[in-house]
C-alpha positions in Angstrom: -227.6 -166.0 11.3 -228.2 -169.0 13.6 -225.0 -168.4 15.5 -226.1 -164.8 16.1 -229.5 -165.8 17.4 -227.8 -168.3 19.7 -225.5 -165.6 21.1 -228.5 -163.3 21.7 -230.4 -166.1 23.4 -227.3 -166.8 25.6 -227.1 -163.1 26.6 -230.7 -163.1 27.6 -230.2 -166.3 29.6 -227.1 -164.9 31.4 -229.0 -161.7 32.2 -231.9 -163.8 33.6 -229.5 -165.9 35.7 -227.8 -162.7 37.0 -231.2 -161.3 38.0 -232.2 -164.5 39.6 -229.0 -164.6 41.6 -229.6 -161.0 42.8 -233.1 -161.9 43.9 -231.9 -164.9 45.8 -229.1 -162.9 47.4 -231.3 -160.0 48.1 -228.7 -157.6 46.6 -230.4 -156.5 43.4 -230.9 -152.8 42.9 -234.0 -151.6 44.6 -234.8 -155.1 45.8 -237.2 -155.2 48.8 -237.6 -158.7 50.2 -240.8 -157.7 52.2 -242.4 -156.2 49.0 -241.4 -159.4 47.1 -243.0 -161.6 49.8 -246.2 -159.5 49.8 -246.5 -159.6 45.9 -245.8 -163.4 45.8 -248.4 -164.0 48.6 -251.0 -162.0 46.7 -250.2 -163.8 43.4 -250.4 -167.1 45.3 -253.8 -166.2 46.8 -255.1 -165.4 43.3 -253.8 -168.8 42.1 -255.4 -170.6 44.9 -258.7 -168.9 44.1 -258.5 -170.2 40.5 -257.7 -173.6 41.8 -260.6 -173.6 44.2 -262.9 -172.6 41.3 -261.6 -175.5 39.2 -262.1 -177.9 42.1 -265.7 -176.7 42.5 -266.3 -177.3 38.8 -265.0 -180.8 39.2 -267.3 -181.4 42.2 -270.2 -180.2 40.1 -269.3 -182.6 37.2 -269.0 -185.5 39.7 -272.2 -184.7 41.6 -274.2 -184.2 38.4 -272.7 -187.4 36.9 -273.6 -189.3 40.0 -277.2 -188.0 40.0 -277.6 -189.0 36.3 -276.2 -192.5 36.8 -278.2 -193.1 40.1 -281.4 -192.1 38.4 -280.7 -194.4 35.5 -279.9 -197.3 37.7 -283.0 -196.8 39.8 -285.2 -196.5 36.7 -283.7 -199.7 35.3 -284.3 -201.5 38.6 -287.9 -200.2 38.7 -287.6 -199.4 42.4 -291.2 -199.5 43.7 -290.6 -196.9 46.5 -291.0 -194.1 44.0 -289.1 -190.9 43.0 -289.1 -189.3 46.4 -287.4 -192.2 48.0 -284.8 -192.4 45.2 -284.1 -188.7 45.6 -283.7 -189.1 49.4 -281.4 -192.1 48.9 -279.2 -190.0 46.5 -279.0 -187.1 48.9 -278.1 -189.4 51.8 -275.3 -191.0 49.8 -273.7 -187.7 48.9 -274.1 -186.4 52.4 -272.3 -189.5 53.7 -269.4 -189.3 51.2 -268.8 -185.6 51.9 -269.7 -185.7 55.6 -272.2 -182.9 55.3 -275.8 -182.5 56.3 -278.7 -183.8 54.1 -279.9 -180.3 53.4 -276.5 -179.2 52.1 -276.1 -182.3 50.1 -279.5 -181.8 48.5 -278.7 -178.2 47.6 -275.3 -179.3 46.1 -277.0 -182.0 43.9 -279.7 -179.5 42.7 -277.2 -176.8 41.9 -274.8 -179.2 40.2 -277.6 -180.5 37.9 -278.7 -177.0 37.0 -275.1 -175.9 36.2 -274.4 -179.1 34.2 -277.7 -179.1 32.3 -279.0 -175.5 32.1 -276.0 -173.1 32.6 -273.1 -174.3 30.5 -271.4 -170.8 30.3 -271.4 -170.5 34.1 -269.9 -174.0 34.5 -267.3 -173.2 31.9 -266.4 -169.9 33.7 -266.1 -171.8 37.0 -263.9 -174.5 35.4 -261.6 -171.8 33.8 -261.3 -170.1 37.2 -262.9 -166.9 35.8 -265.9 -167.3 38.3 -265.9 -168.5 41.9 -268.3 -171.0 43.4 -270.1 -168.1 45.0 -270.7 -166.5 41.6 -271.9 -169.8 40.2 -274.4 -170.2 43.0 -275.7 -166.6 42.5 -276.3 -167.4 38.8 -278.2 -170.6 39.8 -280.4 -168.8 42.3 -281.2 -165.8 40.2 -282.3 -168.1 37.3 -284.2 -170.5 39.5 -287.7 -169.1 38.6 -286.9 -168.5 34.9 -287.6 -171.0 32.1 -284.7 -172.3 30.0 -284.9 -169.5 27.5 -284.9 -166.9 30.2 -282.0 -168.5 32.1 -280.0 -168.7 28.9 -280.7 -165.1 28.1 -279.5 -163.9 31.6 -276.4 -166.1 31.4 -275.6 -164.9 27.9 -275.9 -161.3 28.9 -273.2 -161.6 31.5 -271.0 -164.5 30.2 -271.7 -164.8 26.5 -268.8 -164.1 24.1 -270.7 -161.2 22.6 -272.0 -159.8 25.9 -272.0 -156.0 25.7 -269.7 -154.9 28.6 -271.6 -157.1 31.0 -269.8 -156.1 34.2 -269.9 -152.4 33.3 -266.3 -151.4 34.0 -264.8 -154.8 34.9 -263.2 -157.2 32.6 -265.8 -159.8 33.5 -268.4 -160.7 36.2 -265.7 -162.7 38.1 -264.0 -159.4 39.0 -267.1 -158.3 40.9 -267.4 -159.6 44.4 -270.2 -162.3 44.4 -272.9 -160.2 46.2 -272.4 -157.3 43.7 -272.6 -159.7 40.8 -275.8 -161.1 42.3 -277.2 -157.6 42.6 -276.5 -156.9 38.9 -277.9 -160.2 37.8 -281.1 -159.5 39.9 -281.5 -156.1 38.3 -281.2 -157.6 34.8 -283.6 -160.4 35.7 -286.2 -158.0 37.0 -286.0 -155.9 33.9 -286.2 -158.8 31.4 -288.4 -161.3 33.3 -291.0 -162.7 30.9 -293.7 -162.0 33.5 -294.1 -158.3 34.3 -292.8 -157.0 37.6 -296.3 -155.6 38.3 -297.8 -159.1 38.3 -295.0 -160.6 40.4 -295.1 -157.7 42.9 -298.9 -158.0 43.3 -298.5 -161.7 44.0 -295.6 -161.2 46.5 -297.5 -158.4 48.4 -300.0 -161.1 49.4 -297.1 -163.1 51.0 -295.9 -160.2 53.2 -295.1 -161.4 56.7 -292.8 -161.1 59.8 -290.5 -163.8 61.0 -288.7 -164.5 64.3 -285.5 -166.5 64.6 -283.8 -167.3 67.9 -280.0 -166.6 68.1 -277.1 -167.1 70.5 -276.6 -165.4 73.9 -280.2 -164.6 74.6 -280.7 -162.7 71.3 -283.0 -163.1 68.4 -283.8 -161.8 64.9 -287.1 -160.1 63.9 -287.5 -159.9 60.1 -290.3 -158.3 58.0 -291.0 -159.2 54.4 -292.6 -156.0 53.0 -293.0 -154.0 49.8 -289.7 -152.3 48.9 -290.8 -148.7 49.3 -292.3 -149.4 52.8 -289.2 -151.3 54.0 -286.8 -148.7 52.7 -288.9 -145.9 54.1 -288.9 -147.6 57.5 -285.1 -148.1 57.3 -284.4 -144.5 56.3 -286.7 -143.0 59.0 -285.2 -145.3 61.7 -281.7 -144.3 60.7 -282.5 -140.6 60.5 -284.1 -140.7 64.0 -281.0 -142.5 65.3 -278.7 -139.9 63.8 -280.7 -137.2 65.4 -280.3 -138.7 68.8 -276.5 -138.9 68.5 -274.5 -136.4 70.5 -271.9 -136.1 73.3 -274.3 -137.3 75.9 -275.5 -140.3 74.0 -273.4 -143.5 74.7 -275.3 -145.8 72.3 -273.9 -146.5 68.8 -275.9 -145.9 65.7 -276.9 -149.6 65.3 -277.9 -149.7 69.0 -280.1 -146.6 68.6 -281.7 -148.0 65.5 -282.6 -151.2 67.3 -284.0 -149.4 70.3 -286.1 -147.1 68.1 -287.5 -150.0 66.2 -288.3 -152.0 69.3 -289.9 -148.9 70.9 -292.0 -148.3 67.8 -293.4 -151.8 67.8 -294.0 -152.1 71.5 -295.3 -148.6 72.2 -299.0 -149.4 71.6 -299.1 -147.3 68.5 -297.8 -144.2 70.3 -295.2 -142.1 68.5 -292.1 -143.2 70.4 -289.4 -141.6 68.2 -286.6 -141.5 70.7 -285.8 -145.1 71.5 -285.5 -146.7 74.9 -282.5 -147.1 77.1 -282.0 -148.7 80.5 -282.2 -145.2 81.9 -285.6 -144.4 80.3 -286.7 -142.3 77.4 -284.6 -139.6 75.8 -286.2 -136.3 74.6 -287.8 -136.6 71.2 -285.8 -135.4 68.2 -287.2 -134.3 64.9 -286.1 -136.6 62.1 -283.6 -135.0 59.7 -284.7 -134.9 56.0 -283.6 -138.0 54.1 -283.8 -138.1 50.3 -284.3 -141.3 48.3 -283.8 -141.2 44.6 -286.5 -142.8 42.4 -285.2 -143.1 38.9 -288.3 -143.3 36.6 -288.3 -143.7 32.8 -290.3 -140.8 31.6 -292.9 -142.8 29.6 -293.3 -145.1 32.6 -294.1 -142.1 34.9 -296.6 -140.9 32.3 -298.4 -144.3 32.4 -297.6 -145.1 28.8 -295.4 -148.1 29.7 -295.0 -150.4 32.7 -291.2 -150.4 32.6 -289.7 -150.8 36.1 -288.2 -147.8 37.9 -285.1 -148.0 40.1 -285.3 -147.3 43.9 -282.0 -146.1 45.3 -280.9 -148.7 47.9 -283.1 -151.4 46.6 -283.2 -151.9 42.8 -286.1 -152.3 40.3 -289.6 -151.6 41.6 -293.0 -151.7 39.7 -293.9 -148.6 37.7 -297.1 -148.3 39.8 -295.1 -148.0 43.0 -292.8 -145.3 41.4 -295.8 -143.4 40.2 -297.4 -143.6 43.7 -294.2 -142.4 45.3 -293.7 -139.3 43.1 -297.4 -138.6 42.6 -298.3 -138.6 46.3 -295.5 -136.1 47.0 -293.6 -138.3 49.4 -291.2 -135.8 50.9 -288.2 -138.1 51.2 -288.4 -139.5 47.7 -286.7 -137.4 45.0 -287.7 -138.1 41.5 -285.1 -138.6 38.7 -286.4 -138.6 35.1 -284.1 -140.3 32.6 -283.5 -139.4 29.0 -285.8 -141.4 26.7 -283.0 -141.7 24.2 -280.3 -143.5 26.2 -281.6 -143.9 29.8 -279.0 -141.7 31.4 -279.6 -138.5 33.4 -278.0 -135.1 32.7 -275.0 -133.7 34.4 -275.3 -130.9 36.9 -272.3 -129.0 38.2 -270.7 -125.8 39.4 -267.3 -124.3 39.8 -267.0 -123.5 43.5 -265.5 -125.8 46.2 -268.8 -126.4 47.9 -270.7 -129.5 46.6 -274.3 -128.6 46.0 -277.3 -130.8 46.5 -277.7 -131.1 42.8 -274.1 -132.4 42.4 -274.6 -134.8 45.2 -277.7 -136.2 43.6 -275.8 -136.6 40.3 -273.0 -138.4 42.1 -275.6 -140.8 43.5 -277.1 -141.3 40.1 -273.6 -141.9 38.5 -272.1 -144.2 41.2 -275.2 -145.8 42.8 -273.1 -146.7 45.9 -269.6 -146.3 47.3 -267.2 -146.9 44.4 -264.7 -148.9 46.4 -264.3 -152.5 45.1 -266.9 -154.8 46.6 -268.6 -152.1 48.8 -272.4 -152.0 48.7 -272.8 -149.0 51.0 -275.4 -146.7 49.4 -276.0 -144.8 52.6 -277.5 -141.4 52.3 -274.5 -139.9 54.1 -271.8 -141.2 51.7 -269.3 -138.3 51.4 -268.5 -136.3 48.3 -264.7 -136.4 47.9 -262.4 -134.4 45.6 -260.2 -136.9 43.7 -257.6 -134.2 43.0 -257.5 -132.0 46.1 -259.0 -128.5 45.7 -255.7 -127.0 47.0 -253.8 -128.9 44.3 -255.9 -127.4 41.5 -258.8 -129.9 41.6 -262.2 -128.6 40.6 -265.7 -129.4 41.9 -266.9 -130.9 38.7 -268.5 -134.3 38.4 -265.3 -135.8 36.8 -263.2 -134.8 39.9 -265.6 -136.1 42.5 -266.4 -139.5 44.1 -268.7 -140.4 46.9 -267.0 -143.1 49.1 -268.7 -144.2 52.3 -267.1 -143.0 55.5 -265.0 -146.2 56.0 -263.4 -146.0 52.5 -263.1 -142.2 52.6 -261.1 -142.6 55.7 -259.1 -145.4 54.1 -258.2 -143.2 51.2 -256.7 -140.6 53.5 -255.0 -142.9 56.0 -253.4 -145.6 53.7 -251.9 -146.2 50.3 -255.2 -146.7 48.6 -255.7 -144.0 45.9 -258.7 -143.3 43.6 -258.2 -143.1 39.8 -259.7 -140.3 37.7 -263.5 -140.4 37.1 -265.6 -139.2 34.1 -269.0 -137.8 33.7 -270.5 -141.3 33.5 -267.9 -143.5 35.2 -267.0 -143.5 38.9 -263.4 -143.6 40.0 -261.4 -146.8 40.2 -258.8 -147.6 42.8 -255.1 -148.4 43.1 -254.0 -150.5 46.0 -250.8 -150.0 48.1 -249.3 -152.9 46.1 -249.9 -151.1 42.8 -252.8 -153.3 41.6 -255.6 -151.5 39.8 -259.3 -152.2 40.5 -262.1 -150.8 38.4 -265.3 -149.6 39.9 -268.8 -150.8 39.0 -270.9 -148.7 36.7 -274.6 -148.1 36.8 -276.6 -150.4 34.5 -278.3 -147.8 32.4 -280.6 -149.1 29.7 -282.5 -147.2 27.0 -286.1 -146.9 28.2 -288.9 -148.6 26.4 -290.9 -146.5 24.0 -294.6 -146.9 24.0 -296.1 -148.4 20.9 -297.8 -145.1 19.9 -294.3 -143.5 19.7 -292.4 -146.1 17.8 -292.1 -144.2 14.5 -288.9 -142.2 14.4 -288.2 -139.0 12.7 -284.6 -138.0 12.4 -283.6 -140.1 15.4 -286.4 -138.7 17.5 -289.9 -140.1 18.0 -292.9 -138.7 16.3 -294.4 -136.6 19.1 -297.6 -135.6 17.3 -299.5 -138.1 19.4 -298.7 -136.1 22.5 -299.5 -132.8 20.8 -295.9 -131.7 20.8 -293.6 -130.5 18.0 -290.6 -132.7 17.2 -287.1 -131.7 18.4 -285.3 -131.0 21.6 -287.9 -128.5 22.9 -290.5 -131.3 22.6 -288.3 -133.7 24.5 -287.8 -131.2 27.3 -291.6 -130.7 27.4 -291.9 -134.5 27.9 -289.2 -134.6 30.5 -290.4 -131.7 32.6 -294.1 -131.2 31.9 -295.0 -133.5 34.8 -293.2 -131.3 37.3 
């Protein structure tokens, strides 16, 4: 028996050596040296990324360890200059060792101490190479205003061993690009913050302001800190006006038009300068195209029975009062989406013709939230509905055969080897790269809405609707969903 096993092992070894020789000689069947080089380079990049994460974790341990030891030494020496001087001395020491500025050194020390003492799961993910340093920083910053319990809850939701599909379609948060992970972490934080979003929003409204920052080449930035609905409305109107001015006789790009329209609106003494300025003077006014913005509102929140946050497309969670104001005042560019009180998801809308209706487009935006390409955050209103299986190849115009990539990635799909994978009613398409690697797309973070206390009693899986004067069952549910128009 042992000799037989040895012979089998020898045969495997001989086959492996033969395959290795073929690779080295470049004579193996189907061997492509350029493809082999490309695959090895990509695998090498992935390995370097894991190494960088591990190195970042080591830097965190060293920085936090230094801070702990330096504080202990200073305390033992009873330095009379006080805590502020001790902190400044620590920061200066780290800045000198790493040859970085004092501000960067201070941020590194602060983040390292938070990771080491408050966010152990994040530090472990960084050390294992499952998270990048950018992911770890995002977690630190999104938990900055939470107490320890709140920070632990947010961390456990995304990184805990029992986390319920935290990245929604990805194997883990580390498979999301950092700014997308930050977006998801911020949504969860807003929904589960111990202090209500209404109170935090009211406090932040008092801090609204504009800021000016000089930049290179005679340029500068002009920022405004505003309520989300106001800022998004300004952005959509500016973009719509700019698109309306585009044409064969307009040489300015869309960003240039937006900038000119914005400057003209601020500097026009309150007059309605909708056209934007150019060196040649004013262009004829153009009526703004209609732009729809989805406001996803839990039904009981819309009715004023709860204060659960709503979701503003292109921004994220907003206070319930803001959502009620948007849909109650009949703001023409805001399209209300009520979600099912049972699971938080909207209902599918579809048809069988090639043409994609407005209803289907709205559903695609609810399902995908943005362009489904890996790492893309483009939730522009003109993302393009795209048949995954072409119509002339038998594809249908159903939700499961549609994606809504932005123009850039729609073009990439048809001009390169990138191909979308099938979608479902609730899941956007993933992607297959030219090298054959598969990338899953993000999913929307639907959560079951909060039931008001008066409707907590359940009857057969549905709430007791007697308090609302409605009979139990699906008809009553539909009355709740649609009675408010």
